[in-house]
C-alpha positions as CSV (number, residue, x, y, z in Angstrom):
1,M,26.1,-18.6,-33.9
2,K,28.2,-16.5,-32.0
3,T,27.5,-13.6,-30.3
4,V,28.9,-10.0,-30.3
5,L,27.7,-7.1,-27.9
6,I,28.8,-3.9,-29.4
7,T,28.8,-0.5,-27.3
8,G,28.1,2.8,-28.9
9,A,25.7,1.2,-31.3
10,S,24.0,4.0,-32.1
11,G,27.2,6.2,-33.1
12,F,28.4,6.7,-36.6
13,L,31.1,3.8,-36.4
14,G,28.5,1.5,-34.1
15,H,25.5,1.5,-36.0
16,H,27.6,0.7,-39.3
17,L,29.2,-2.3,-37.5
18,V,25.9,-3.6,-36.7
19,H,24.6,-3.6,-40.1
20,R,27.6,-5.5,-41.1
21,F,27.2,-8.1,-38.7
22,I,23.6,-8.7,-39.5
23,E,24.2,-8.6,-43.2
24,R,26.7,-11.5,-42.4
25,G,24.0,-13.8,-40.8
26,D,26.2,-15.6,-38.8
27,T,26.5,-13.6,-35.7
28,Y,23.8,-12.6,-32.9
29,V,24.3,-9.0,-32.0
30,I,23.3,-7.3,-29.0
31,A,23.6,-3.5,-29.7
32,I,24.0,-1.1,-26.6
33,L,23.0,2.5,-27.5
34,G,25.3,5.4,-26.3
35,R,23.3,7.4,-24.6
36,P,19.8,7.5,-22.6
37,E,18.3,9.6,-25.5
38,D,19.6,7.5,-28.5
39,K,17.1,5.8,-30.7
40,A,17.6,2.8,-32.2
41,N,15.9,4.0,-35.6
42,A,18.6,3.5,-37.8
43,L,19.7,0.0,-36.9
44,P,18.2,-3.0,-38.7
45,D,15.2,-5.1,-37.7
46,S,16.4,-8.6,-37.6
47,K,15.5,-11.7,-35.4
48,N,19.6,-11.7,-34.7
49,L,19.5,-8.0,-33.1
50,T,18.4,-7.0,-29.7
51,V,18.7,-3.3,-28.7
52,Y,19.5,-2.4,-25.4
53,P,19.6,1.2,-23.6
54,S,22.5,2.2,-22.4
55,S,21.3,2.0,-19.0
56,A,21.0,-1.5,-19.5
57,L,24.8,-2.4,-19.8
58,F,25.6,-3.0,-16.3
59,T,22.3,-4.5,-14.9
60,T,21.2,-7.3,-17.8
61,D,22.3,-10.9,-18.0
62,F,23.5,-11.3,-21.6
63,G,24.1,-14.8,-21.4
64,H,27.3,-16.0,-23.1
65,V,29.2,-13.2,-25.3
66,D,32.0,-14.3,-27.8
67,T,33.5,-10.9,-28.2
68,L,32.4,-7.2,-26.7
69,I,33.4,-4.5,-29.4
70,H,33.9,-1.0,-27.5
71,T,33.3,1.8,-29.8
72,A,31.8,4.1,-27.2
73,F,33.9,7.2,-26.6
74,S,33.8,10.8,-26.5
75,R,35.1,12.7,-29.9
76,G,37.4,15.4,-29.7
77,D,39.3,17.1,-26.8
78,N,36.4,17.5,-24.6
79,L,37.7,16.9,-20.9
80,P,34.6,16.0,-19.2
81,G,33.4,13.4,-22.2
82,L,37.0,12.0,-22.1
83,T,36.7,11.4,-18.5
84,S,33.5,9.8,-18.6
85,S,34.6,7.5,-21.3
86,I,37.3,6.4,-19.5
87,E,35.3,5.6,-16.1
88,L,32.7,3.7,-18.8
89,T,35.5,1.6,-20.0
90,E,36.8,0.8,-16.7
91,R,33.2,-0.3,-15.7
92,I,33.4,-2.3,-18.8
93,I,36.9,-4.3,-18.0
94,E,34.9,-5.2,-14.7
95,L,32.0,-6.4,-16.6
96,V,34.0,-8.6,-18.9
97,N,36.2,-9.7,-16.0
98,K,33.0,-11.0,-13.9
99,N,30.7,-12.2,-16.7
100,D,30.8,-15.0,-19.5
101,V,32.3,-12.8,-22.1
102,A,35.0,-14.5,-23.8
103,S,37.3,-11.1,-25.5
104,I,36.9,-7.7,-25.9
105,I,37.8,-5.4,-28.8
106,N,38.7,-2.2,-28.0
107,I,38.7,0.8,-30.5
108,S,41.6,3.0,-30.2
109,S,43.4,5.6,-32.1
110,Q,46.4,6.3,-34.4
111,G,46.8,9.4,-32.4
112,I,48.5,7.8,-29.9
113,Y,51.7,7.6,-31.9
114,K,54.4,10.0,-32.2
115,G,54.0,12.5,-35.3
116,L,56.3,11.1,-38.2
117,K,58.0,12.6,-41.1
118,P,56.1,12.7,-44.4
119,G,56.4,9.3,-46.0
120,E,57.2,7.2,-42.8
121,K,54.8,4.7,-41.1
122,A,54.3,3.5,-37.4
123,G,54.1,0.1,-36.9
124,E,52.4,-1.4,-33.6
125,D,55.7,-0.8,-31.5
126,G,56.1,2.6,-33.0
127,V,56.9,5.3,-30.4
128,I,53.6,6.4,-28.0
129,E,53.5,10.1,-28.0
130,P,49.9,11.4,-28.0
131,N,49.8,15.2,-29.0
132,T,46.0,15.5,-27.8
133,A,44.0,14.8,-24.6
134,Y,42.0,12.3,-27.0
135,G,45.0,10.5,-28.0
136,L,46.3,10.4,-24.4
137,A,43.0,9.1,-23.4
138,K,43.0,6.0,-25.8
139,W,46.4,5.4,-24.5
140,A,45.2,5.5,-20.8
141,V,42.5,3.0,-22.1
142,E,45.1,0.4,-23.5
143,N,47.1,0.6,-20.5
144,M,44.0,-0.2,-18.3
145,L,43.3,-3.4,-20.5
146,K,47.0,-4.4,-20.4
147,L,46.9,-4.1,-16.3
148,G,43.2,-4.9,-15.6
149,C,41.4,-7.2,-18.2
150,E,41.4,-10.8,-17.4
151,K,40.2,-12.0,-20.4
152,S,41.5,-11.8,-24.4
153,Y,41.7,-8.2,-25.4
154,T,42.5,-6.5,-28.5
155,N,43.3,-2.8,-29.3
156,I,42.5,-1.6,-32.8
157,R,44.6,1.6,-33.4
158,M,42.6,3.0,-35.9
159,A,43.0,5.8,-38.6
160,S,40.7,8.7,-38.6
161,L,37.5,8.6,-40.5
162,S,36.5,10.7,-43.5
163,T,33.3,12.1,-41.4
164,N,35.5,13.1,-38.6
165,A,38.2,15.0,-40.3
166,R,37.1,18.5,-40.1
167,F,39.6,19.9,-42.4
168,L,37.9,17.7,-44.9
169,D,34.4,19.4,-44.3
170,F,36.0,22.5,-44.3
171,F,37.5,22.0,-47.9
172,V,34.2,20.4,-49.1
173,D,31.9,23.2,-47.8
174,S,34.2,25.9,-49.2
175,V,34.1,24.4,-52.7
176,I,30.1,24.2,-52.6
177,A,29.9,28.0,-50.8
178,G,32.3,29.1,-53.4
179,R,35.0,30.3,-50.7
180,D,38.9,30.6,-51.5
181,I,40.9,28.1,-49.5
182,T,43.8,29.0,-47.8
183,V,45.9,25.8,-46.4
184,T,48.0,26.8,-43.8
185,A,49.8,23.4,-43.4
186,P,50.9,22.1,-46.8
187,N,53.5,20.0,-45.5
188,Q,51.6,18.2,-42.8
189,Y,50.2,14.8,-44.0
190,A,47.1,12.6,-43.1
191,S,45.7,9.4,-43.3
192,I,42.1,9.0,-44.0
193,M,39.6,6.2,-43.8
194,D,36.1,5.6,-45.0
195,V,34.0,3.9,-42.6
196,S,33.0,0.7,-44.7
197,D,37.0,0.3,-44.4
198,A,36.8,0.5,-40.8
199,V,33.9,-1.7,-40.2
200,A,35.6,-4.3,-42.9
201,G,38.6,-4.2,-40.8
202,I,37.3,-4.7,-37.3
203,V,35.2,-7.7,-38.4
204,A,38.2,-9.4,-40.1
205,V,39.8,-8.8,-36.7
206,E,36.6,-10.4,-34.8
207,S,36.7,-13.3,-37.2
208,I,40.1,-14.1,-35.8
209,A,40.2,-17.1,-33.4
210,V,40.2,-15.2,-29.9
211,D,43.2,-17.6,-28.8
212,S,44.9,-16.5,-31.6
213,R,44.4,-12.5,-32.0
214,E,47.1,-10.1,-31.1
215,C,47.1,-7.3,-28.5
216,V,47.4,-4.4,-31.0
217,Y,46.2,-4.2,-34.7
218,N,47.1,-1.0,-36.6
219,L,43.9,-0.4,-39.1
220,G,44.2,2.4,-41.7
221,P,45.0,3.0,-45.5
222,S,48.3,2.4,-46.9
223,V,48.8,6.0,-48.5
224,Q,49.0,9.4,-46.8
225,Y,48.1,12.8,-48.6
226,S,49.3,16.1,-47.7
227,I,46.4,18.8,-46.6
228,L,47.3,21.0,-49.7
229,D,46.5,17.5,-51.9
230,Y,43.1,17.1,-50.0
231,A,42.1,20.6,-50.4
232,Q,43.2,20.6,-54.1
233,S,41.4,17.2,-54.7
234,S,38.2,18.9,-53.1
235,N,38.5,21.4,-55.6
236,A,38.7,19.3,-58.5
237,L,35.9,17.0,-57.9
238,G,33.8,19.8,-57.0
239,R,33.1,20.3,-60.6
240,Q,31.6,16.8,-61.5
241,Y,28.7,18.5,-59.2
242,G,28.4,21.8,-60.6
243,Y,30.6,23.9,-58.3
244,S,32.8,26.3,-59.9
245,P,36.3,26.1,-59.1
246,V,38.0,28.1,-56.2
247,S,41.5,29.3,-55.5
248,V,43.8,27.1,-53.4
249,N,46.2,29.4,-51.9
250,V,49.2,28.4,-49.5
251,D,50.1,30.3,-46.4
252,D,52.7,28.2,-44.8
253,K,53.2,28.3,-41.3
254,G,55.6,26.0,-41.2
255,G,56.0,22.6,-39.5
256,D,56.6,19.2,-41.2
257,F,54.3,16.4,-39.7
258,A,52.3,13.3,-40.7
259,I,50.2,10.3,-39.7
260,C,50.2,7.2,-41.2
261,M,50.3,3.4,-39.7
262,D,52.1,0.2,-41.0
263,C,49.2,-2.2,-41.3
264,S,50.7,-5.4,-42.8
265,K,50.4,-7.3,-39.6
266,L,46.3,-7.3,-40.1
267,I,46.8,-7.6,-43.8
268,S,48.8,-10.3,-43.4
269,Q,46.6,-12.2,-40.8
270,T,43.2,-11.5,-42.5
271,G,43.5,-10.3,-46.0
272,W,42.0,-7.1,-45.2
273,K,42.9,-4.2,-47.2
274,S,41.6,-0.5,-47.5
275,V,39.7,0.1,-50.7
276,V,37.9,3.1,-50.7
277,T,40.3,5.9,-52.3
278,K,40.7,9.5,-51.4
279,E,38.6,10.3,-54.5
280,I,35.6,8.1,-53.6
281,M,35.6,9.4,-49.6
282,L,35.2,13.1,-51.2
283,Q,33.1,12.3,-53.8
284,N,30.3,10.6,-50.9
285,M,31.2,13.9,-49.0
286,F,29.8,15.9,-51.8
287,K,26.6,13.7,-52.2
288,N,25.8,13.4,-48.5
289,K,26.0,17.2,-48.3
290,E,23.9,17.7,-51.2
291,K,21.2,15.2,-49.7
292,K,20.9,17.6,-46.7
């Protein structure tokens, strides 16, 4: 049985990863909680799982670890949080180098790529031009691994998750509240992914033999939709949940911009593919908000 260590295991992506590996039944999971105050309540009860607080990461001998999956990272453009995340990653690279850890998989971001024209996709050799502090921090971490990691390393440049796409939250909340929507960037395109597809892709990369893994994989859906399309789809789907249609208006402030990645390398090597559609993602958002 192989061993996987997951940092940020109490975060949204991290705890879904823990569940997926435990469900497979062939992996022993070491889960590191993201912050001292985090609890392990959301994690499964399994003989194949041991949970540690974040303080134990650099003080515990975990024995042999086949892959450390690094998901712990600050969200958004919070500069103090991003600085702490970069410093944490530096210490994790040192931990990997000095201990019996065969490989590391770092969760990076599509935000490191230069913005494209609608319809274009960035391959793993695409132009690097982060336009946010978060994207720049992720690019810095990739370079830290390249320059300092002595073990096998892989960066997964991941599309944004639907739960982190604030404009989707805004559209769904507006429909629920009966507020009209004004779209100011109708010609901007986004590529959004459900967490279940993301987890399946990360597990697929981990399943590749360590000495056969590439240094970089793109992970995201093969389609992109305009911000206007997301707004209109949210409005249309709201009717299924009993909400009256709202007006979707356009106040075009100009600018064509797209984010979408070519994920053919990952697909060809593992058979992974994104299966959760835009409509299903939005339906899940409506369902989750109704439960609260």
